[in-house]
N, C-alpha and C positions, 0 to 999 in steps of 0.2 A: 558441776551443779552445786550450788551452795546448800549448806545444812538448812538454812531458813526456808529455802524453796522446797526442799524435800519435805520438810515438816508441813508446810502449807498444803502441798499437793496430797500428802497422805491424809490430811484432814478432810480434803475434798472427797477422796476416794473411799473413805471408810468411816468407821468408828462411832460417831455420835448417834444416840437414840433418835434424834430428829431426822437424820439422813436415812436411818433404817426404816422409820415410818414412811418417809417419802418414797422409798424404793418399793414399799408394799402398797402404795396408793392411798396412804392414810391422810390425815388432816395436816399436811405440810406441803412445802413447795413441790410442784410437779404432779401431785396427786389431787384428789378431790379435797376441798377445803371445808368439809362439813363441820370441823371442830373450830374453825376460825370465826371471828366475829361476823355477823351478818352485815352486808352492805346494801345500800339502796339499789334497786333494780330499775334501770332506765327503760322507758317504754320504746317500742319499735317505731321506726319512721313510717310515715304514710305517703304514698305517691301523689304526684300532681302533674299536670300538663303545662307546657310552655305557653304563656299568654302574650309575652312581648319579646321581641328580639331587636329589630332595626330601630325601634322606638327608643331603646335604651341609650342610644348615642346622644339623643337630645333631651330625654326625659329623666334619666337617672342622675341625681345630684347627690354628691357626697363631698364633705369638706376636703379641700386641697386635691381633688381628683378630677382628671380629664379623661373622658372616654373618647378614644380616637377613632374607633370603628366598632360596629355591631352588625353582624350579618349571619344569615343561615348558611350552614354547611351541609350540602346534600349527603344522604346516606351513601356509604361506599367511598367517600373522598378519603377518609382515614380507614386503615385496616389494622387489625391486630391478629397475628398468627394466620394471616391469609383470609380472615373473615372481615366482612364489612362492619364498620361502626355506624350506628344509626344517625339520623339527622339530628343536628344540634346547632345551637347559636354560639358563635365565636365573638367574644367581646375583648377588645384590647384597650389599654389605657396606661396612665401613669399617675403617680401620687407624689406630692411634696417636691415639685420642681424648685430648684434652687441653684445658685452659683456659689461654689465654695469660697470662703474668705481665706482659705489656706493655700489651695493650689490653683484657684481661678477657673476650675472646670465646672461644667454643668452636670448636675446629678438629679436623678428622680428614681422612684421605685416603679419600674416597669412591670406590667402584669398582662396575663391572658387568662380569660375564663372561657370554659366550654360548658354550655348548659344544654343537656339533652332534651329532646322533645318530650320523651317519656321519662320523667324524673322520679327517682325512688325516694325523694324526700331527704337525701343526705348530701352534705358538703364534704369535699376532700381537698385539703391543702397539700399540693404536690411540692414537697421540699426537695430542691435540687441540690446537686453535689458540687464538689470541687470548690473553687472560689466564686461560684455562682457567676453573675454577669451575663447570663444568657437565659432568655425566656423559653424554656423547653415547651414542646407541645403539651398542653394541659390534658393529659390522658390519665394519669394517676397509676402509679406502680402498685402491684399487689404483692411483690416480694420475689426474690430469687432471680435467676437468669432466664432469658428467653421466655417471658411470660406468655401464656395462652389467652389471657384476658387482661382487661384494665378497668379502672374505676369508672371511666366515662362510659365504656360499653356496658357496664353493669348498672348504669343509670345514675351515677353520682354527678353532681355539679362540681367541676374541678377547676382549681386555680393553680397557675404556675407564675413564677416571678423571677426577676434578676437580682433580688435581694438588695436593690438600691444602687446599682452601678452597672455601667456598660462593660461588656467583656473586652472591648477594644483597649480598655485601660490596663488590662492585665492586673498584676498585683499592685500597680501604682495607685489604684483607688484608695489604698490604705494611707496615702498621704493626707486624705481628708478624714478628720476624726469622726464626723457624723456617718460617713460611709462605712467606717469600721464598725460602728455600733449597729447600723442597719443590717450589715452582713451578719453580725453576731447574734442579734435577737430582735431588734426593733422592727425590721421589715415584717416579720410574722405578726407582731402585735399591731402594726399599722394596717396591714392588708386584711386581717381577719374580719374586723367589723365591716369594712367596706364590702368585702365579698358577700357577707351575709346580707347586707343591704341590697346588693345587686340581685341576689337570689330572690329576696322579698319582692323586688320590683318586677322580676321576670316571671315569677310563678304565682304571685299573690299571697305568698306565705314564706316565712323564714324557714331555714332547714330545721327539721326535727332533731337530727343528729349530725354532729360534726366530727370529722376524722382528719388526722394529719399523718403523713408517712413519707419516708424517703430512705435512701441508703447512703452510706459514707458521710459526707457533710450533711446530706439530707437526713440521715439518721441522727446526726447531732442536732439539727434543727428540731427534729421530733422530740428528742430528749429534753431540749431546752423548753419546748412548748409544754411538755408534761410538768415541768416545774414552774415556769413563769406564767403560763396561760392555761392552767388546769381548769379554770372556769369556762374556757372557750371550747374545749375539745373533750368529746366523750370517749374517743378511741385513739390511741397513739401507736403507730407501727414504726419501729426504729430498726433499720438494717445495718449491720456492720458499723455501728455508730462511732464516729470520731469524737466521742464525748469530751475527750481532753486533747483536742486536735493540735494546739500549739506544742504541747509536750511530745505528742507522737511525731510531729514534724522534726523536732530537734533530735529525737531518738533516731529517726531515719537518717538525719545528717550525720549523727555519730556513727551509724552503720556504714555510711558511705566512706567516712574517714577510715574506719577499721578495715573495710574490704580493700580500699585503695592501698593501705599499708601492706596488704598481702598480695597486691596485684603484680602480675608478671609484666603488664603494660601500665606504667604509672599514668594516672589520670583516667584509667578505665577500671572502675571497681569490679566490674563483672569478671575480670580475669583473676580476681582474688578468691572467687568461689564460682567455678565454672559450671556449666550445665551438667557435665559428666560427674563432677563432684557433688552437685546438688542431687542428681539422680542416685548416686551412691548412698547419700545420707537418707533420702526418702525410702530407698529399698531397705536400709538397715532399720529404719523406724518401723516399717511394715513387718519385717522379720521378728522384731521384738514385741510389737504391739497389736498386730492385726487380729490375732486370735483371742485377745483379752475379752472380747464381747461374745465369744462362743462361735465365731465364724471367721475363717480365713478367706476374706472376700475383697481385699484391697481397700478396705475402709477402716479407719481407726475410730470406732464409736466411743470407746472408753478413754477419752482424752486425759482425764486426771490420772487414771491408772498407768497410762502410757508414760506420762512425765516422770512418775515414780520408778518406772521400769527401765526406760531407755537411758543410756549413758553414752554420750558422744565419744568420750575417751576410750571406753571399753568396746563399744559395738561397731566402730568404724576402724578399719586398718590404718595404722600410722605409717607414713612414707619413710622408707629407709634411704631413699634416694630422690630422684627427680619426681615431681608431681606428674602423674599421667592419667588421672581420673579414677584410679583404682584405690586411692588412699587419700588421706589428708595429712598435711604436715603437722608437726607438733604446734607450730605457731598458729596455723589455721584452727586447730582444735581449741586452743586456749581463747583465741579471739572470738570465734563463732559461738562457743559455749557462753562466753560473757555476754554477747549480744542477746542470746536467747534467754539468759537469766534476767536481762534488763540492762540496757545501755547505761553507762555511768559517765560522769564528767571526769576531768583530770583530777579534781579534788575528791572524787569518790562519791559524789551525789548521784542517786538514782534519778534518771530523767523521766521515765514513763513506766512501762509495765514489762513483765516477762512475756515471751512468746512461746506457745507450745510447739514441740516437735510434732510434725504431721507429715502426711504423704504428698502434699502439694508443693513442695519446695522446688521441683524441677521445671515448673511451668513458666511460660513466658509472662504470665500475669504476675507471678511472684517476682521474677527478675526485673520487670519493668519498674516496679515501685522501688525496689532496693537499689538498683544501679543507675537508673535514668531519672526517675521523678525526684529522687533524693537530691539530685544536682540541679534540676531545672524547674521544679515546682515548689518544693519545700523551701528552697533558698529564697525565692521571691516572696513567699508568704511570710516567712519569719522576718525578713529584712524590711518589708514595707507594710504589712498588715498588722503584725503583732509587736514588733520591736518599738521601743521608745528610747530615744528618738529614732525615726526610720533612717535607713541608709540614704545616701545621695544617689538619685537615679542615674545621674550622668556617669556613663562608663561602667555601670554595674555589671559584674560578671558572676552569674549564678553558680556555675561549677566551682569557681575559685572561692566564692563565699562559703559554699558547703564544705569544701575540702580543707580550708585553712582557718575557719572561725574557731575561736575558743568556746567550748561548750558551756563552761561556767558563766562566761560573759553573756551568751545567748539566753541562758536561763534568767539571769538578772534582768536583762533588757525586756523580756516579755512580761515581767512582773512590775516594770517601772511605770510611772506616770510623770507628767509634767503639766505646765499651764495650758498646753494645747491638747494633749492626749490625757484626759482626766480619769479615764477608766482603763485598767490594764487588761491585757489579752485574756488572762485566766478568768477575769471577771466577766467580760462581755462574750466570751466564747463558751464557757462552761456553765451547765445548769447550776443555779444557786442551790444551796443546801444539798450538795451532792449526796445521793443515796437516801434522800428523804422526800417523800411525795405525799404528805398528808392530805392536801387539798384534792388531788386527783382521786385518791382512795375514798375519801369520805363522801364524795358526791356520786360514787358508783361508776366512775370512768375506769377504763382498762388500758393496760400497756402490754404490748408484745414486742420483744426484742429478739432478733435473730443475728447470728454472727458466725461466719465461716472460720473454721479452726486453722486454715492455711492462709488467712489474711496477712499480707506482708506489711501493711502500714498501720492499721488499727487492730491491736491484738485482742483476740477473743478472751485472753486472760484478764484484760482490763474490764471487759463486760462481766466476767465472772466475779471479779473483785467488787464491781459496783453492785451486782446482785446480792453478794454476801452482805454488803453494807445495808442494802435495802431490807434484807431478811432480819438482820440484827435490829434494825429500827422498828420492826414490826413483830417483835416477840418471837423471832426465829422463823416466821412464815409470811411470805408476801404473795403466795400463790392465788389468793382470792382477788387480786387486782393486777398483778404484774407477773409475767413469765418470760424466761429466757430460753431460747432454743439454739443450741450449737449445731452447726451444719458441717459434719466431718468432710474434710478435704476441700471445702470451698475456699477460693481465693477472695479477693476484695469484691464483695457483692455478687459475684458470679464466677464461673469458670472453676478450674481445678478438677481433680479426679473425684467427682462428687455427684450426688443426687441433689441438684440445686435448682430444680424447676418446681415451684410450689406457690400456693395461694394462701398467704397469711391474712389478707384483708377480709376474705369471707369468714374465716375463723374468728377474726376480731369482731366483726359485726354480730355474729351469732353469740359471742360472749357478752358484748355490750347490751344487746337488745333482747336476747332470748335467755340469757343466763347459762348458756351452754359453754362451760369451761373447755378450752382446747387441750384435751389430754394428749393428743398427738396430731401432727400435721403431715399429710402425705406429700412426699417429695419424690421426683422422678429424674432419672438421668436424661440428658439431651443427646442421645446417640443418633446414628444415621436416620434420616427421615423425619426428625423432630420438627413439628410445625412451628415452633418458636425459634428455631435456629439450632444448629448443631454446635455442641461444646467440644472443641477439638481435644480437650484434655480427658475425655471419657476413654478409659482403656478399651482396647479392641476385644479383650476377653469378657467384658461385661455385655449383658443383653442391652440393646440400645434403649430400652424402656425400663431398665432396672428401677425398682422403687424401694423406698425405705421410709419408716416413720421418723419424723423429727420429734424429739422428746423434750418435754419441759425439764430444764435443769433442776436438780442434779440427776434425774433419771437418764438412762442410756438405752439405746436400742440394742437389745440382746437377742441372739438367735434362740428360737424355741427348741432347737434340736432336731426338728423335722421340717420338711418343706423346702421349696426352691430358694436358693440364695439370691435369686433375682426378684423376689416378691416380698413386699412389705408385710404381707400377712404372716410371713414366717418369723417375724420379729415382734418383740413386745417391749414396751417402755417400762423398765424397772431398774 
């Protein structure tokens, strides 16, 4: 672990008077913000009933928009956690139909809206993940894995979209420069006023309050909206955000190359860091870090202190002979430690962010991103969606691209432009003015970000670094309008040995409309019998409904010294 990283992590874990105030619940991040400047209080939304549905197909008119269908969906047709979702109107359509002058394919921004009979006066933009391309059911995620509710069931009018391209194109939609920009940010800007117009037509009034939320690339969409469309959204919910997605993808490709160099089966990076070896490291992390929060319970709550305490070279046995799962070779230790510190190019340039050591490395969710998606998803996205010029699709081989590409060259290509692709990937994918959100703050809107500390593709360290920048831009305290919640053990958006079933959306609404700052959010494990679906990564030694508070950074859930280790009431954010 580098000296610079040790220094940074020790700064997180201790020292400054500002952090000490936060830990005591004073006027700084994570505690009440009574000392911070007062911000506008937005009024609460008021409900209304659906007035039109089928008529929208012929009566709703908006520029460059075609409504393809509008019909009532009976109660019970959709279910959430086994419960019926009420009657609602489903509207489908598309915007900006066109034929690309570059690849000759047809493009449009496809969408679905679901408008509940009994509306709560709120609009929710469902930001979808991955490379988009699919119009998911417009139900509206509330955060975490296996949700027990959704925005539609709570009375929101919800929109979902394909972000401007059909999934059948795969990453090749990136050959069209406009489709790149729609995916990056323009689809949200295009759809938002249309959706609000459709709501006005359906209910006789526009939404009183508007929210946007999603996880992964959906979290990135939300972060982009917080910056680019702060005038349009009152509440932003960003989960495990791929805020710097192109860089994260190249870092994951760097990981594939490093693991492949360690592999016992060339071409199979998973054999460079096997499940037995990942289990060994996870157990070593727990042995060093589990009790730092006051409870040996299989969860590393104090992530910053853990990074300063755990050392891969010291805390994991070094193989003296053949690798057998009980040790790591010296080469493995050097390479894996470098990846966790932050992948670098051949010329020594840092690509993305560091990753925290945590307890969720042995899971299938962690392995899938590191060893499979790095070869089959990241390769196509870099080659065709972000690179300038894009690769030739004919005969393209994703795994070969990932395992043989020069990392310095990839970094150069995603920052390049030409006469066809006039905006580079870091421009159209990343929020402008990274770490600064003055417009969102000054109008009284709120932002909640959550991030699993065992996320294998988008590092929670990157979200911490972003939040530190935001704090610095707000005199050291951003808690009166933006908060970050680390989710110990959670993989990418869900899974992992974690309490990862939670409702951030209700907390966000209460903050935006009632001024009730979310000092903690209750999270529960999805053990046997969970109505939202069982998380196979929950250890058998845990109670199936174990609960914990998720605390606003830099606070940590610490054991009170008494009470059940299975109950959130036994832990305090401090």
